[in-house]
N, C-alpha and C positions, 0 to 999 in steps of 0.2 A: 855323263859320259860326255867330256869335252869336245871331242872328234866327230861326234855324230852331225850329220848335215840332214840327215831325212830318213823318214820312216815310209815303209811301202807294207801294206797289207793286201793279202790273201783274202778272196771275199769267202767263198763258202766253206764253212768250219771255223772260220776265224771272226768275221764280223757277224754270220748268221748261222742259224740251225737251219739248214736248207734241206736235209737230206729226205724228208717226205717230198718237197717240191720236186726238187730234182727226179725223185724216183717217179713222182706222177707225170710228170712231163716225158721222159723215156717211155714210161710204160703207156702213156698214149700213141708213141711211135709203134713201138712193138706189137700192140693189138691191132693197129691199122695194117700191119702187114702179117698179122696170122701168128704172131709168137705168144707163148705166155709170159704175163708179166713178172718182173722180179720183184722179190720179195725182203723185206729187211733181213730176212733170216739166211738169205743168201749174199752172206758177206762181202764176199770177193766181187760179185757182180754190182751189188749195191753201193761197195767203196767206188766201183769205177764209175759208175753214175754220177757218184758226189763229187769225182775230184778231175775225171778226164775231160777234154773236148769233147763236142759233140761228134767230130769224125773220129775220135778214137773210141768212144762209146759206140758208137753205130757200126764201126768195123769189126769191134769184138762180139755184137750182139746180133746182128744179122750178117744172113748170106752174102758173100763177094758180088753177086749176080744182081743183088738188090739194092747194094749201097748206094749208088747214084739216084736212084730214085726216092731210097729212104732219107738220103741229105736232101734232098729237093723238099721233100715231105716236110722235114725238120725246120728247112729254112722258114715255109709258110706257115708254121706252126708258131702261134702268138703265145708267148710266154706270159702275158698278163695275169690270166686265170690261174697262174701257180703262185704268183708272188705273194698273195696274203699267206700262203703257207708257210712263208718263211718267217723266222723268229730271230731278231736281233739280240746278240750277244748281250748278256746281263752287262750294263754299265759302258755300253758302247759310244753313246753318245757323249757321256760327261769325258772318257778316255780321247775321243776326238775333240771336244772342247779345249782340253788342258794341253795336249799335242799340237793342235792346230795354233795356239798363241807362241811355240817355239820352234816349230820345224814345218819345212813343206810335207804334204802328206801325197801318196801315190797308191794306187790300186794296180794289182798285177794278177791278173784272173784268168782262169780257162774258160770261163765264160764267153761267149761272142756277144753280140747286141744288147742281149737281155740285161748287162751290165747298167746301163744307162737308164733302163726301165725302174730297175731295181734302187737305184740311188734316187731317183725322182720321186717312186712311190713312198720311200722312206724319209723325203727330204735331207739325204745327205751331201748332195753336189757341192754345197758351199765348202765342204772341208778339205776336197781333194784337187790339187792343183794338176796333178796328172792322172790319166787312167788308162791302162793298157790291157787290151783283150786279145783272144786269141786271133783275132780277126786281124789285128794289127802287125801281126809278127808269121813269118814263115811257117815256124815251129812252136808248139806251144810246150809249155812245162811238161816233162823236167828239162827241155833245153832252157838254155839262160836267154833267149832271147828278148822274152820280155823283160825281164829285169834291167838288161842292158839297154832297152828303149826307154825305160823308165828313168833310169841314170842319167841318159843321155838329155832327156826332155827337162830333167831335174835340175840340168846343170851341175851335178854334185860329183864327187869322187865315190866309185864304186864301193871301196872298201870303208867310207864312211856313212853308209847305208845302213840301216836294219830292216830286213824282210821277216814278217811274222807269217808262219804258215802251218798248216797241220797235217802234212803229208810227207812223203818220201818224195813225192814228185818236185814239192815244194825246195826240201832239203837240197836234192840234187841241182834245182835250177840257182838256188844261191849259192852253192858251191862252184857252179860253172860260171857264175857273173863274178864271183869272188866278193859277195855282197856277206853282210853277218847276218845270220840265222836265229830266228827265236822260234823254236816250236811251242805251238799252242794246243793244248788239251791232252798231252801226254801220248798223241800218235805216234811220234818219231822217238823210237827207242836209242837211248844211248846219247842222246842230244845234251849238251852240258847246258846250255839256257833254255829252260823250260818254263812256260808260261801256264799255271793253272786258273789263271784270271787275266783279264786284260787290264785290270788294276794294277797288276803284279809287274807290268811292263815298268812303273816309275819306279820300283827298287833298283831295277836293272841301270835305269836312265839317271838315277841320283848317285 
């Protein structure tokens, strides 16, 4: 793809299978405030825990009058114990190696400060020129703010960037920022460019 200037990755669901880790993290918060934990069988709630920002998840699962207290607890709850439960997507490092030789790379994730811990734990910091989290913008995905900030920091044209995501939140953010979108894992129905594996990205780039 001659006009491609940069590739932007979502973290959860694209770079990592992190559903179990994220669910364990939010269940720790829920139990602290006397709520039943969310199970994988509760698909809508489990999906929210996987894709939403902390504020959005807590606002949806915990009573409004406990929101501020729960957010404070979440901010004090270290994510490190949950990181070993995350599983890198097959071929992740090989794909990043190949891409890094040709394009600047970025991350745009609804994670907060834990993204730095995740990258450090798995030794991936060296691949990314820009990392944007929900703490860097006023509005998390599906707002386009993260992608717009990533494009600005990368100093490239939005329409010449490819964003790889796995949810409708990612798709809507890409549309709002006017960057190209690749749907990973078939989670976004009707998306023209779908990736079943990260290696499939190179068929598109060629």
